[in-house]
PDBQT receptor file of N, H, CA, C and O in Angstrom, charges set to zero:
ATOM      1  N   MET A   1      16.995   6.177  20.067  1.00  0.00    +0.000 N 
ATOM      2  CA  MET A   1      18.011   5.887  18.734  1.00  0.00    +0.000 C 
ATOM      3  C   MET A   1      17.283   4.582  18.452  1.00  0.00    +0.000 C 
ATOM      4  O   MET A   1      16.870   3.838  19.341  1.00  0.00    +0.000 OA
ATOM      5  N   GLY A   2      17.159   4.363  17.166  1.00  0.00    +0.000 N 
ATOM      6  H   GLY A   2      17.495   4.968  16.444  1.00  0.00    +0.000 HD
ATOM      7  CA  GLY A   2      16.714   3.085  16.652  1.00  0.00    +0.000 C 
ATOM      8  C   GLY A   2      17.341   1.730  17.315  1.00  0.00    +0.000 C 
ATOM      9  O   GLY A   2      18.241   1.712  18.155  1.00  0.00    +0.000 OA
ATOM     10  N   ARG A   3      16.811   0.833  16.872  1.00  0.00    +0.000 N 
ATOM     11  H   ARG A   3      16.080   0.847  16.190  1.00  0.00    +0.000 HD
ATOM     12  CA  ARG A   3      17.654  -0.672  17.369  1.00  0.00    +0.000 C 
ATOM     13  C   ARG A   3      19.126  -0.811  16.427  1.00  0.00    +0.000 C 
ATOM     14  O   ARG A   3      19.457  -0.241  15.387  1.00  0.00    +0.000 OA
ATOM     15  N   ARG A   4      19.830  -1.822  17.278  1.00  0.00    +0.000 N 
ATOM     16  H   ARG A   4      19.561  -2.285  18.123  1.00  0.00    +0.000 HD
ATOM     17  CA  ARG A   4      20.982  -1.793  16.357  1.00  0.00    +0.000 C 
ATOM     18  C   ARG A   4      21.082  -2.407  15.210  1.00  0.00    +0.000 C 
ATOM     19  O   ARG A   4      20.879  -3.618  15.304  1.00  0.00    +0.000 OA
ATOM     20  N   GLY A   5      21.395  -1.899  13.822  1.00  0.00    +0.000 N 
ATOM     21  H   GLY A   5      21.560  -0.916  13.745  1.00  0.00    +0.000 HD
ATOM     22  CA  GLY A   5      21.236  -2.506  12.733  1.00  0.00    +0.000 C 
ATOM     23  C   GLY A   5      20.427  -1.498  11.855  1.00  0.00    +0.000 C 
ATOM     24  O   GLY A   5      20.678  -1.460  10.651  1.00  0.00    +0.000 OA
ATOM     25  N   SER A   6      19.470  -0.680  12.387  1.00  0.00    +0.000 N 
ATOM     26  H   SER A   6      19.266  -0.712  13.366  1.00  0.00    +0.000 HD
ATOM     27  CA  SER A   6      18.541  -0.098  11.733  1.00  0.00    +0.000 C 
ATOM     28  C   SER A   6      19.145   1.135  11.077  1.00  0.00    +0.000 C 
ATOM     29  O   SER A   6      19.816   2.043  11.568  1.00  0.00    +0.000 OA
ATOM     30  N   ARG A   7      18.664   0.889   9.662  1.00  0.00    +0.000 N 
ATOM     31  H   ARG A   7      18.118   0.152   9.264  1.00  0.00    +0.000 HD
ATOM     32  CA  ARG A   7      19.407   2.075   8.750  1.00  0.00    +0.000 C 
ATOM     33  C   ARG A   7      18.739   3.582   8.999  1.00  0.00    +0.000 C 
ATOM     34  O   ARG A   7      19.340   4.510   8.457  1.00  0.00    +0.000 OA
ATOM     35  N   THR A   8      17.697   3.863   9.676  1.00  0.00    +0.000 N 
ATOM     36  H   THR A   8      17.209   3.109  10.116  1.00  0.00    +0.000 HD
ATOM     37  CA  THR A   8      17.074   5.191   9.791  1.00  0.00    +0.000 C 
ATOM     38  C   THR A   8      16.031   4.968  11.007  1.00  0.00    +0.000 C 
ATOM     39  O   THR A   8      14.818   4.760  11.033  1.00  0.00    +0.000 OA
ATOM     40  N   PRO A   9      17.012   5.098  11.987  1.00  0.00    +0.000 N 
ATOM     41  CA  PRO A   9      16.310   4.841  13.453  1.00  0.00    +0.000 C 
ATOM     42  C   PRO A   9      15.843   6.278  13.696  1.00  0.00    +0.000 C 
ATOM     43  O   PRO A   9      16.437   7.297  13.343  1.00  0.00    +0.000 OA
ATOM     44  N   GLY A  10      14.545   6.186  14.433  1.00  0.00    +0.000 N 
ATOM     45  H   GLY A  10      14.062   5.359  14.719  1.00  0.00    +0.000 HD
ATOM     46  CA  GLY A  10      13.629   7.230  14.685  1.00  0.00    +0.000 C 
ATOM     47  C   GLY A  10      12.939   8.188  13.627  1.00  0.00    +0.000 C 
ATOM     48  O   GLY A  10      12.575   9.360  13.724  1.00  0.00    +0.000 OA
ATOM     49  N   ILE A  11      12.894   7.393  12.715  1.00  0.00    +0.000 N 
ATOM     50  H   ILE A  11      13.189   6.441  12.636  1.00  0.00    +0.000 HD
ATOM     51  CA  ILE A  11      12.145   8.292  11.634  1.00  0.00    +0.000 C 
ATOM     52  C   ILE A  11      10.582   8.032  11.460  1.00  0.00    +0.000 C 
ATOM     53  O   ILE A  11      10.407   6.855  11.145  1.00  0.00    +0.000 OA
ATOM     54  N   GLY A  12       9.455   8.705  11.557  1.00  0.00    +0.000 N 
ATOM     55  H   GLY A  12       9.597   9.661  11.813  1.00  0.00    +0.000 HD
ATOM     56  CA  GLY A  12       8.088   8.352  11.311  1.00  0.00    +0.000 C 
ATOM     57  C   GLY A  12       7.479   9.645  10.951  1.00  0.00    +0.000 C 
ATOM     58  O   GLY A  12       8.085  10.713  11.038  1.00  0.00    +0.000 OA
ATOM     59  N   ALA A  13       6.014   9.493  10.462  1.00  0.00    +0.000 N 
ATOM     60  H   ALA A  13       5.522   8.625  10.391  1.00  0.00    +0.000 HD
ATOM     61  CA  ALA A  13       5.374  10.485   9.612  1.00  0.00    +0.000 C 
ATOM     62  C   ALA A  13       4.107  10.177  10.008  1.00  0.00    +0.000 C 
ATOM     63  O   ALA A  13       4.000   9.135  10.653  1.00  0.00    +0.000 OA
ATOM     64  N   ASN A  14       2.619  11.126   9.685  1.00  0.00    +0.000 N 
ATOM     65  H   ASN A  14       2.705  11.973   9.161  1.00  0.00    +0.000 HD
ATOM     66  CA  ASN A  14       1.569  11.063   9.933  1.00  0.00    +0.000 C 
ATOM     67  C   ASN A  14       0.955   9.962   9.295  1.00  0.00    +0.000 C 
ATOM     68  O   ASN A  14       1.329   9.845   8.128  1.00  0.00    +0.000 OA
ATOM     69  N   ALA A  15       0.175   9.154   9.653  1.00  0.00    +0.000 N 
ATOM     70  H   ALA A  15      -0.128   9.249  10.602  1.00  0.00    +0.000 HD
ATOM     71  CA  ALA A  15      -0.259   8.247   8.737  1.00  0.00    +0.000 C 
ATOM     72  C   ALA A  15      -1.433   8.479   7.928  1.00  0.00    +0.000 C 
ATOM     73  O   ALA A  15      -1.796   7.785   6.977  1.00  0.00    +0.000 OA
ATOM     74  N   PHE A  16      -2.122   9.742   8.486  1.00  0.00    +0.000 N 
ATOM     75  H   PHE A  16      -1.827  10.305   9.258  1.00  0.00    +0.000 HD
ATOM     76  CA  PHE A  16      -3.277  10.052   7.939  1.00  0.00    +0.000 C 
ATOM     77  C   PHE A  16      -2.809  11.018   6.647  1.00  0.00    +0.000 C 
ATOM     78  O   PHE A  16      -3.605  11.328   5.761  1.00  0.00    +0.000 OA
ATOM     79  N   ASP A  17      -1.762  11.340   6.660  1.00  0.00    +0.000 N 
ATOM     80  H   ASP A  17      -1.116  11.088   7.380  1.00  0.00    +0.000 HD
ATOM     81  CA  ASP A  17      -1.213  12.166   5.448  1.00  0.00    +0.000 C 
ATOM     82  C   ASP A  17      -0.323  11.576   4.427  1.00  0.00    +0.000 C 
ATOM     83  O   ASP A  17       0.834  11.206   4.625  1.00  0.00    +0.000 OA
ATOM     84  N   PRO A  18      -1.112  11.516   3.084  1.00  0.00    +0.000 N 
ATOM     85  CA  PRO A  18      -0.335  10.455   2.058  1.00  0.00    +0.000 C 
ATOM     86  C   PRO A  18       1.040  11.171   1.706  1.00  0.00    +0.000 C 
ATOM     87  O   PRO A  18       2.048  10.530   1.412  1.00  0.00    +0.000 OA
ATOM     88  N   GLU A  19       0.998  12.308   1.751  1.00  0.00    +0.000 N 
ATOM     89  H   GLU A  19       0.178  12.829   1.990  1.00  0.00    +0.000 HD
ATOM     90  CA  GLU A  19       2.182  12.959   1.207  1.00  0.00    +0.000 C 
ATOM     91  C   GLU A  19       3.570  12.674   1.867  1.00  0.00    +0.000 C 
ATOM     92  O   GLU A  19       4.689  12.507   1.382  1.00  0.00    +0.000 OA
ATOM     93  N   ALA A  20       2.929  12.680   3.595  1.00  0.00    +0.000 N 
ATOM     94  H   ALA A  20       2.020  12.816   3.989  1.00  0.00    +0.000 HD
ATOM     95  CA  ALA A  20       3.848  12.570   4.536  1.00  0.00    +0.000 C 
ATOM     96  C   ALA A  20       4.285  11.073   4.524  1.00  0.00    +0.000 C 
ATOM     97  O   ALA A  20       5.472  10.839   4.749  1.00  0.00    +0.000 OA
ATOM     98  N   VAL A  21       3.336   9.925   4.254  1.00  0.00    +0.000 N 
ATOM     99  H   VAL A  21       2.371  10.115   4.071  1.00  0.00    +0.000 HD
ATOM    100  CA  VAL A  21       3.936   8.654   4.101  1.00  0.00    +0.000 C 
ATOM    101  C   VAL A  21       4.656   8.333   3.026  1.00  0.00    +0.000 C 
ATOM    102  O   VAL A  21       5.480   7.453   3.277  1.00  0.00    +0.000 OA
ATOM    103  N   GLY A  22       4.660   8.766   1.764  1.00  0.00    +0.000 N 
ATOM    104  H   GLY A  22       3.991   9.481   1.560  1.00  0.00    +0.000 HD
ATOM    105  CA  GLY A  22       5.131   8.781   0.481  1.00  0.00    +0.000 C 
ATOM    106  C   GLY A  22       6.584   9.310   0.798  1.00  0.00    +0.000 C 
ATOM    107  O   GLY A  22       7.537   8.631   0.417  1.00  0.00    +0.000 OA
ATOM    108  N   ALA A  23       6.830  10.670   1.581  1.00  0.00    +0.000 N 
ATOM    109  H   ALA A  23       6.056  11.222   1.891  1.00  0.00    +0.000 HD
ATOM    110  CA  ALA A  23       8.115  11.018   1.857  1.00  0.00    +0.000 C 
ATOM    111  C   ALA A  23       8.910   9.810   2.942  1.00  0.00    +0.000 C 
ATOM    112  O   ALA A  23       9.993   9.380   2.544  1.00  0.00    +0.000 OA
ATOM    113  N   LEU A  24       8.464   9.375   4.048  1.00  0.00    +0.000 N 
ATOM    114  H   LEU A  24       7.585   9.724   4.371  1.00  0.00    +0.000 HD
ATOM    115  CA  LEU A  24       8.673   8.322   4.796  1.00  0.00    +0.000 C 
ATOM    116  C   LEU A  24       9.199   7.109   3.551  1.00  0.00    +0.000 C 
ATOM    117  O   LEU A  24      10.395   6.849   3.424  1.00  0.00    +0.000 OA
ATOM    118  N   LEU A  25       8.506   6.676   2.992  1.00  0.00    +0.000 N 
ATOM    119  H   LEU A  25       7.534   6.887   3.095  1.00  0.00    +0.000 HD
ATOM    120  CA  LEU A  25       8.806   5.880   2.322  1.00  0.00    +0.000 C 
ATOM    121  C   LEU A  25      10.055   5.830   1.307  1.00  0.00    +0.000 C 
ATOM    122  O   LEU A  25      10.835   4.885   1.190  1.00  0.00    +0.000 OA
ATOM    123  N   ALA A  26      10.079   6.852   0.710  1.00  0.00    +0.000 N 
ATOM    124  H   ALA A  26       9.446   7.621   0.805  1.00  0.00    +0.000 HD
ATOM    125  CA  ALA A  26      11.259   7.222  -0.076  1.00  0.00    +0.000 C 
ATOM    126  C   ALA A  26      12.350   7.458   0.896  1.00  0.00    +0.000 C 
ATOM    127  O   ALA A  26      13.438   6.964   0.599  1.00  0.00    +0.000 OA
ATOM    128  N   ALA A  27      12.261   8.118   1.994  1.00  0.00    +0.000 N 
ATOM    129  H   ALA A  27      11.377   8.519   2.235  1.00  0.00    +0.000 HD
ATOM    130  CA  ALA A  27      13.594   8.293   2.532  1.00  0.00    +0.000 C 
ATOM    131  C   ALA A  27      13.884   6.737   3.385  1.00  0.00    +0.000 C 
ATOM    132  O   ALA A  27      15.003   6.545   3.862  1.00  0.00    +0.000 OA
ATOM    133  N   LYS A  28      13.049   5.924   3.493  1.00  0.00    +0.000 N 
ATOM    134  H   LYS A  28      12.140   6.079   3.107  1.00  0.00    +0.000 HD
ATOM    135  CA  LYS A  28      13.329   4.542   4.135  1.00  0.00    +0.000 C 
ATOM    136  C   LYS A  28      13.819   3.732   2.662  1.00  0.00    +0.000 C 
ATOM    137  O   LYS A  28      14.099   2.534   2.654  1.00  0.00    +0.000 OA
ATOM    138  N   GLN A  29      13.866   4.577   1.480  1.00  0.00    +0.000 N 
ATOM    139  H   GLN A  29      13.638   5.550   1.487  1.00  0.00    +0.000 HD
ATOM    140  CA  GLN A  29      13.766   3.513   0.263  1.00  0.00    +0.000 C 
ATOM    141  C   GLN A  29      13.011   2.534   0.040  1.00  0.00    +0.000 C 
ATOM    142  O   GLN A  29      13.397   1.487  -0.481  1.00  0.00    +0.000 OA
ATOM    143  N   ARG A  30      11.667   2.804   0.468  1.00  0.00    +0.000 N 
ATOM    144  H   ARG A  30      11.353   3.654   0.892  1.00  0.00    +0.000 HD
ATOM    145  CA  ARG A  30      10.817   1.330   0.363  1.00  0.00    +0.000 C 
ATOM    146  C   ARG A  30       9.567   1.670  -0.393  1.00  0.00    +0.000 C 
ATOM    147  O   ARG A  30       9.105   2.811  -0.371  1.00  0.00    +0.000 OA
ATOM    148  N   GLY A  31       9.015   0.678  -1.067  1.00  0.00    +0.000 N 
ATOM    149  H   GLY A  31       9.390  -0.249  -1.085  1.00  0.00    +0.000 HD
ATOM    150  CA  GLY A  31       7.543   1.043  -2.120  1.00  0.00    +0.000 C 
ATOM    151  C   GLY A  31       6.734   0.893  -1.313  1.00  0.00    +0.000 C 
ATOM    152  O   GLY A  31       6.973   0.589  -0.144  1.00  0.00    +0.000 OA
ATOM    153  N   ALA A  32       5.497   1.103  -1.853  1.00  0.00    +0.000 N 
ATOM    154  H   ALA A  32       5.303   1.350  -2.802  1.00  0.00    +0.000 HD
ATOM    155  CA  ALA A  32       4.235   0.896  -1.190  1.00  0.00    +0.000 C 
ATOM    156  C   ALA A  32       3.914  -0.784  -0.623  1.00  0.00    +0.000 C 
ATOM    157  O   ALA A  32       3.169  -1.095   0.306  1.00  0.00    +0.000 OA
ATOM    158  N   ASP A  33       4.735  -1.718  -1.511  1.00  0.00    +0.000 N 
ATOM    159  H   ASP A  33       5.340  -1.465  -2.265  1.00  0.00    +0.000 HD
ATOM    160  CA  ASP A  33       4.628  -3.045  -0.979  1.00  0.00    +0.000 C 
ATOM    161  C   ASP A  33       5.291  -3.329   0.149  1.00  0.00    +0.000 C 
ATOM    162  O   ASP A  33       5.261  -4.506   0.508  1.00  0.00    +0.000 OA
ATOM    163  N   LYS A  34       5.929  -2.494   0.853  1.00  0.00    +0.000 N 
ATOM    164  H   LYS A  34       5.953  -1.538   0.560  1.00  0.00    +0.000 HD
ATOM    165  CA  LYS A  34       6.389  -2.671   1.933  1.00  0.00    +0.000 C 
ATOM    166  C   LYS A  34       6.449  -1.700   2.751  1.00  0.00    +0.000 C 
ATOM    167  O   LYS A  34       7.571  -1.239   2.960  1.00  0.00    +0.000 OA
ATOM    168  N   PRO A  35       5.341  -1.125   3.422  1.00  0.00    +0.000 N 
ATOM    169  CA  PRO A  35       4.951  -0.160   4.405  1.00  0.00    +0.000 C 
ATOM    170  C   PRO A  35       5.718  -0.510   5.620  1.00  0.00    +0.000 C 
ATOM    171  O   PRO A  35       6.209  -1.612   5.866  1.00  0.00    +0.000 OA
ATOM    172  N   GLY A  36       5.769   0.635   6.406  1.00  0.00    +0.000 N 
ATOM    173  H   GLY A  36       5.370   1.530   6.206  1.00  0.00    +0.000 HD
ATOM    174  CA  GLY A  36       6.087   0.660   7.847  1.00  0.00    +0.000 C 
ATOM    175  C   GLY A  36       5.317   0.350   8.965  1.00  0.00    +0.000 C 
ATOM    176  O   GLY A  36       4.174  -0.024   8.703  1.00  0.00    +0.000 OA
ATOM    177  N   SER A  37       5.649   0.405  10.210  1.00  0.00    +0.000 N 
ATOM    178  H   SER A  37       6.577   0.709  10.423  1.00  0.00    +0.000 HD
ATOM    179  CA  SER A  37       4.730   0.084  11.159  1.00  0.00    +0.000 C 
ATOM    180  C   SER A  37       4.085   1.640  11.563  1.00  0.00    +0.000 C 
ATOM    181  O   SER A  37       4.715   2.693  11.467  1.00  0.00    +0.000 OA
ATOM    182  N   ILE A  38       2.699   1.502  12.026  1.00  0.00    +0.000 N 
ATOM    183  H   ILE A  38       2.186   0.646  12.104  1.00  0.00    +0.000 HD
ATOM    184  CA  ILE A  38       2.017   2.501  12.787  1.00  0.00    +0.000 C 
ATOM    185  C   ILE A  38       1.580   1.980  14.006  1.00  0.00    +0.000 C 
ATOM    186  O   ILE A  38       1.025   0.903  14.228  1.00  0.00    +0.000 OA
ATOM    187  N   LEU A  39       1.940   2.992  14.866  1.00  0.00    +0.000 N 
ATOM    188  H   LEU A  39       2.390   3.866  14.686  1.00  0.00    +0.000 HD
ATOM    189  CA  LEU A  39       1.335   3.073  16.171  1.00  0.00    +0.000 C 
ATOM    190  C   LEU A  39       0.343   3.893  16.118  1.00  0.00    +0.000 C 
ATOM    191  O   LEU A  39       0.124   4.856  15.382  1.00  0.00    +0.000 OA
ATOM    192  N   VAL A  40      -0.518   3.205  17.369  1.00  0.00    +0.000 N 
ATOM    193  H   VAL A  40      -0.340   2.423  17.967  1.00  0.00    +0.000 HD
ATOM    194  CA  VAL A  40      -2.081   3.996  17.469  1.00  0.00    +0.000 C 
ATOM    195  C   VAL A  40      -2.203   3.891  19.025  1.00  0.00    +0.000 C 
ATOM    196  O   VAL A  40      -1.778   3.032  19.799  1.00  0.00    +0.000 OA
ATOM    197  N   ALA A  41      -2.995   5.159  19.261  1.00  0.00    +0.000 N 
ATOM    198  H   ALA A  41      -3.340   5.857  18.632  1.00  0.00    +0.000 HD
ATOM    199  CA  ALA A  41      -3.703   5.111  20.622  1.00  0.00    +0.000 C 
ATOM    200  C   ALA A  41      -4.603   4.000  21.368  1.00  0.00    +0.000 C 
ATOM    201  O   ALA A  41      -4.613   3.499  22.493  1.00  0.00    +0.000 OA
ATOM    202  N   ASP A  42      -5.388   3.857  20.125  1.00  0.00    +0.000 N 
ATOM    203  H   ASP A  42      -5.380   4.264  19.212  1.00  0.00    +0.000 HD
ATOM    204  CA  ASP A  42      -6.717   3.298  20.380  1.00  0.00    +0.000 C 
ATOM    205  C   ASP A  42      -7.428   2.328  19.278  1.00  0.00    +0.000 C 
ATOM    206  O   ASP A  42      -7.063   2.452  18.109  1.00  0.00    +0.000 OA
ATOM    207  N   LEU A  43      -8.348   1.446  19.579  1.00  0.00    +0.000 N 
ATOM    208  H   LEU A  43      -8.644   1.345  20.529  1.00  0.00    +0.000 HD
ATOM    209  CA  LEU A  43      -8.895   0.498  18.457  1.00  0.00    +0.000 C 
ATOM    210  C   LEU A  43      -9.433   1.416  17.732  1.00  0.00    +0.000 C 
ATOM    211  O   LEU A  43      -9.625   1.149  16.546  1.00  0.00    +0.000 OA
ATOM    212  N   ALA A  44      -9.786   2.630  18.210  1.00  0.00    +0.000 N 
ATOM    213  H   ALA A  44      -9.630   2.847  19.173  1.00  0.00    +0.000 HD
ATOM    214  CA  ALA A  44     -10.853   3.288  17.116  1.00  0.00    +0.000 C 
ATOM    215  C   ALA A  44     -10.015   3.848  16.013  1.00  0.00    +0.000 C 
ATOM    216  O   ALA A  44     -10.517   3.787  14.891  1.00  0.00    +0.000 OA
ATOM    217  N   THR A  45      -8.767   4.413  16.136  1.00  0.00    +0.000 N 
ATOM    218  H   THR A  45      -8.360   4.462  17.048  1.00  0.00    +0.000 HD
ATOM    219  CA  THR A  45      -7.809   4.925  15.372  1.00  0.00    +0.000 C 
ATOM    220  C   THR A  45      -7.212   3.616  14.510  1.00  0.00    +0.000 C 
ATOM    221  O   THR A  45      -6.838   3.912  13.376  1.00  0.00    +0.000 OA
ATOM    222  N   ALA A  46      -7.093   2.400  14.843  1.00  0.00    +0.000 N 
ATOM    223  H   ALA A  46      -7.397   2.159  15.765  1.00  0.00    +0.000 HD
ATOM    224  CA  ALA A  46      -6.627   1.549  14.549  1.00  0.00    +0.000 C 
ATOM    225  C   ALA A  46      -7.880   0.880  13.185  1.00  0.00    +0.000 C 
ATOM    226  O   ALA A  46      -7.563   0.539  12.045  1.00  0.00    +0.000 OA
ATOM    227  N   GLU A  47      -8.981   0.867  13.661  1.00  0.00    +0.000 N 
ATOM    228  H   GLU A  47      -9.238   1.144  14.587  1.00  0.00    +0.000 HD
ATOM    229  CA  GLU A  47      -9.990   0.826  12.578  1.00  0.00    +0.000 C 
ATOM    230  C   GLU A  47      -9.835   1.747  11.476  1.00  0.00    +0.000 C 
ATOM    231  O   GLU A  47      -9.876   1.427  10.288  1.00  0.00    +0.000 OA
ATOM    232  N   ALA A  48      -9.650   2.935  11.948  1.00  0.00    +0.000 N 
ATOM    233  H   ALA A  48      -9.617   3.194  12.913  1.00  0.00    +0.000 HD
ATOM    234  CA  ALA A  48     -10.070   3.954  10.877  1.00  0.00    +0.000 C 
ATOM    235  C   ALA A  48      -8.926   3.841   9.732  1.00  0.00    +0.000 C 
ATOM    236  O   ALA A  48      -9.169   3.940   8.529  1.00  0.00    +0.000 OA
ATOM    237  N   LEU A  49      -7.558   3.602  10.327  1.00  0.00    +0.000 N 
ATOM    238  H   LEU A  49      -7.360   3.522  11.304  1.00  0.00    +0.000 HD
ATOM    239  CA  LEU A  49      -6.735   3.143   9.477  1.00  0.00    +0.000 C 
ATOM    240  C   LEU A  49      -6.838   2.149   8.613  1.00  0.00    +0.000 C 
ATOM    241  O   LEU A  49      -6.365   2.237   7.480  1.00  0.00    +0.000 OA
ATOM    242  N   ALA A  50      -7.410   1.190   9.012  1.00  0.00    +0.000 N 
ATOM    243  H   ALA A  50      -7.794   1.119   9.932  1.00  0.00    +0.000 HD
ATOM    244  CA  ALA A  50      -7.765  -0.218   8.365  1.00  0.00    +0.000 C 
ATOM    245  C   ALA A  50      -8.581  -0.129   7.262  1.00  0.00    +0.000 C 
ATOM    246  O   ALA A  50      -8.521  -0.844   6.262  1.00  0.00    +0.000 OA
ATOM    247  N   ARG A  51      -9.465   0.915   7.512  1.00  0.00    +0.000 N 
ATOM    248  H   ARG A  51      -9.514   1.496   8.325  1.00  0.00    +0.000 HD
ATOM    249  CA  ARG A  51     -10.713   0.988   6.317  1.00  0.00    +0.000 C 
ATOM    250  C   ARG A  51     -10.153   1.071   5.156  1.00  0.00    +0.000 C 
ATOM    251  O   ARG A  51      -9.000   1.460   4.973  1.00  0.00    +0.000 OA
ATOM    252  N   THR A  52     -11.070   0.650   4.145  1.00  0.00    +0.000 N 
ATOM    253  H   THR A  52     -12.007   0.334   4.293  1.00  0.00    +0.000 HD
ATOM    254  CA  THR A  52     -10.480   0.828   2.611  1.00  0.00    +0.000 C 
ATOM    255  C   THR A  52     -11.758   1.994   2.097  1.00  0.00    +0.000 C 
ATOM    256  O   THR A  52     -12.806   2.278   2.678  1.00  0.00    +0.000 OA
ATOM    257  N   PRO A  53     -11.248   2.471   0.893  1.00  0.00    +0.000 N 
ATOM    258  CA  PRO A  53     -12.186   3.007   0.354  1.00  0.00    +0.000 C 
ATOM    259  C   PRO A  53     -13.269   2.293  -0.445  1.00  0.00    +0.000 C 
ATOM    260  O   PRO A  53     -12.959   1.221  -0.962  1.00  0.00    +0.000 OA
ATOM    261  N   ALA A  54     -14.507   2.764  -0.605  1.00  0.00    +0.000 N 
ATOM    262  H   ALA A  54     -14.759   3.635  -0.184  1.00  0.00    +0.000 HD
ATOM    263  CA  ALA A  54     -15.531   1.567  -1.192  1.00  0.00    +0.000 C 
ATOM    264  C   ALA A  54     -15.392   1.709  -2.703  1.00  0.00    +0.000 C 
ATOM    265  O   ALA A  54     -16.024   0.965  -3.454  1.00  0.00    +0.000 OA
TER     266      ALA A  54
């Protein structure tokens, strides 16, 4: 269970799936301007997520 006071404890999505991220933001009633946290296993994954399209 999530921390005390959390409105949507234990919810997550695949950060590489735009549709899943959109559904997560909708479920948490957040816009893209207030994204959630991303947990990663290693630096290579963090770097892949941090890249922006050219």
